[in-house]
C-alpha positions in Angstrom: 15.2 74.5 -19.2 12.5 73.3 -16.8 9.9 73.9 -19.5 11.9 71.8 -22.0 12.3 69.0 -19.4 8.5 69.0 -18.7 7.7 69.1 -22.4 10.0 66.1 -23.0 8.3 64.2 -20.2 4.9 64.9 -21.7 6.0 63.7 -25.1 7.5 60.5 -23.5 4.3 59.9 -21.5 2.1 60.3 -24.6 4.4 57.8 -26.3 4.1 55.4 -23.3 0.3 55.7 -23.3 0.2 54.8 -27.0 2.6 51.9 -26.4 0.6 50.6 -23.5 -2.6 50.9 -25.5 -1.0 48.9 -28.4 0.4 46.3 -26.0 -3.0 46.0 -24.3 -4.8 45.5 -27.6 -2.2 42.9 -28.7 -2.4 40.9 -25.4 -6.0 41.5 -24.4 -6.7 37.9 -25.4 -4.2 36.4 -22.9 -5.3 35.5 -19.3 -2.8 34.2 -16.8 -4.1 32.3 -13.7 -2.3 30.8 -10.7 -3.3 28.6 -7.8 -1.8 27.0 -4.7 -2.9 23.5 -3.8 -4.5 23.1 -0.4 -6.3 20.2 1.4 -9.8 19.7 0.0 -11.1 17.0 2.4 -10.6 16.3 6.1 -10.7 12.5 6.2 -8.2 11.1 5.7 -6.1 14.2 6.2 -4.5 15.2 2.9 -0.7 15.6 2.7 1.5 17.3 0.3 1.7 20.7 -1.4 1.8 22.1 -4.9 0.7 24.8 -7.4 -1.0 25.1 -10.8 -1.0 27.7 -13.5 -3.1 28.4 -16.6 -2.5 30.6 -19.6 -5.5 31.2 -21.8 -5.8 32.7 -25.3 -9.4 33.6 -25.5 -9.2 34.4 -29.3 -7.4 31.3 -30.3 -9.4 29.3 -27.7 -6.3 27.6 -26.3 -5.5 26.8 -22.6 -2.1 25.8 -21.4 -2.1 24.0 -18.0 0.7 23.1 -15.7 0.9 21.7 -12.2 3.6 20.7 -9.8 3.0 18.8 -6.5 4.7 16.5 -4.0 4.3 14.5 -0.8 0.8 13.1 -1.5 -0.7 10.5 0.9 -1.0 7.9 -1.9 -0.8 7.5 -5.6 -2.8 9.8 -7.9 -6.1 8.2 -9.0 -7.5 11.1 -10.9 -6.7 14.7 -11.8 -8.9 17.3 -13.5 -10.7 20.6 -13.3 -14.3 20.8 -12.2 -16.6 23.7 -13.3 -20.2 24.7 -12.8 -22.4 27.7 -13.3 -24.3 27.7 -10.0 -21.7 27.2 -7.3 -20.6 29.7 -4.6 -17.3 31.1 -5.8 -14.0 29.9 -4.2 -15.6 27.3 -1.9 -15.0 23.6 -2.4 -18.3 21.7 -2.7 -19.6 19.9 0.4 -21.7 17.6 -1.8 -20.9 15.8 -5.0 -18.1 17.3 -7.1 -19.0 19.8 -9.8 -19.0 18.7 -13.4 -15.6 17.5 -14.7 -14.7 20.0 -17.4 -11.1 19.0 -18.3 -9.4 15.7 -17.5 -5.6 15.2 -17.0 -5.4 11.4 -17.5 -2.2 9.8 -16.3 -1.0 12.4 -13.8 2.2 11.0 -12.1 2.3 10.1 -8.4 4.6 11.5 -5.7 3.9 10.1 -2.3 5.4 10.5 1.2 7.5 13.1 3.0 10.5 14.0 1.1 9.2 12.6 -2.2 10.5 14.3 -5.3 8.1 16.7 -7.0 5.9 15.5 -9.8 4.6 17.7 -12.6 2.0 17.7 -15.3 2.4 19.8 -18.4 2.7 22.4 -19.7 0.1 21.0 -22.0 -2.1 22.8 -24.5 -5.8 22.1 -24.6 -8.6 23.3 -26.9 -12.4 23.1 -27.0 -12.0 19.5 -28.4 -10.4 18.4 -25.1 -13.4 19.4 -22.9 -15.4 16.6 -21.5 -18.5 15.6 -23.3 -20.6 15.9 -20.1 -19.4 19.5 -19.6 -20.0 20.5 -23.2 -23.5 19.0 -23.0 -24.2 20.9 -19.8 -23.2 24.1 -21.6 -25.6 23.6 -24.5 -23.7 21.3 -26.8 -21.4 23.7 -28.6 -17.7 23.2 -27.8 -16.6 26.8 -28.5 -19.4 28.2 -26.3 -18.5 25.6 -23.6 -14.8 26.8 -23.8 -15.8 30.4 -23.4 -18.0 29.5 -20.4 -15.2 27.4 -19.0 -12.9 30.5 -19.1 -15.5 32.5 -17.3 -15.8 29.9 -14.6 -12.1 29.7 -14.1 -11.8 33.5 -13.7 -14.8 33.9 -11.4 -14.1 31.2 -8.8 -16.5 28.7 -10.3 -13.9 26.1 -11.4 -11.2 24.3 -9.4 -8.4 21.9 -10.1 -7.9 18.9 -7.8 -5.9 15.7 -7.4 -7.6 12.6 -6.1 -5.5 9.9 -4.5 -6.2 6.3 -3.8 -7.1 7.3 -0.2 -9.3 10.2 -1.2 -11.3 8.7 -4.0 -14.7 10.2 -4.8 -17.8 8.1 -3.9 -21.3 8.3 -5.2 -23.7 10.6 -3.4 -23.8 14.0 -1.8 -21.3 14.7 1.0 -18.5 12.6 -0.5 -16.8 14.7 -3.0 -13.4 13.1 -2.5 -10.3 14.9 -3.8 -7.1 15.3 -1.8 -5.5 18.6 -2.8 -7.2 21.3 -4.9 -7.1 25.0 -5.8 -9.2 27.7 -7.3 -7.4 30.3 -9.5 -6.6 34.0 -9.2 -5.4 36.3 -12.0 -1.7 36.9 -12.1 -0.8 40.6 -11.6 1.7 42.0 -14.1 4.7 43.9 -12.7 4.8 47.7 -13.1 6.5 48.9 -16.4 8.9 51.6 -17.0 6.2 53.5 -18.8 4.1 53.5 -15.6 7.1 55.1 -13.9 7.3 57.8 -16.6 3.5 58.5 -16.2 4.0 58.7 -12.4 6.8 61.2 -13.0 4.5 63.3 -15.2 1.9 63.3 -12.5 4.4 64.5 -9.9 5.6 67.2 -12.4 2.1 68.5 -12.8 1.6 68.6 -9.0 4.8 70.5 -8.5 4.0 73.0 -11.2 0.6 73.7 -9.6 2.2 74.2 -6.2 4.8 76.5 -7.6 2.0 78.8 -8.8 
């Protein structure tokens, strides 16, 4: 009886491994990123909070962006993602902002304590939506620029920020502007039932060895 149960668990685990491999191959092109908005500058002190998310299909070269925020210190004057190839990962620049890679023109405003949340998206973007300056900086080919952009997003070399009328960027190093901003981290998938089966198999093997 125990042998049959163990054999069934092995068969189920093999099936799960096959399923996980198939799912992995089917979804390998999809990257999910999340970020929490924090204050980017110290003067004037930013207010508000929010979050942003990105879903990327690296094969189709599409990027779905969405953000939600509230309680800013003034109206939104600009909203975009900056990216660069030479920055220290996960650190907001102390000099001029990095190259603007993707603009979100017309982001709504939400000002003051208790203000209702505002949101942008979800909106789908392609290589055609990347800024000309960013594409030029990446060699002039939009597909290559998109692939580089994805790499920057996933390695801490790109950040999203909201500028307000009180935190407007000025020309020159040391004045990057920006009110709230975030880098992105990869979303972690939840454990699957297959993973539980595989764990069960491992426990079964361990018990069988101890029984010997």
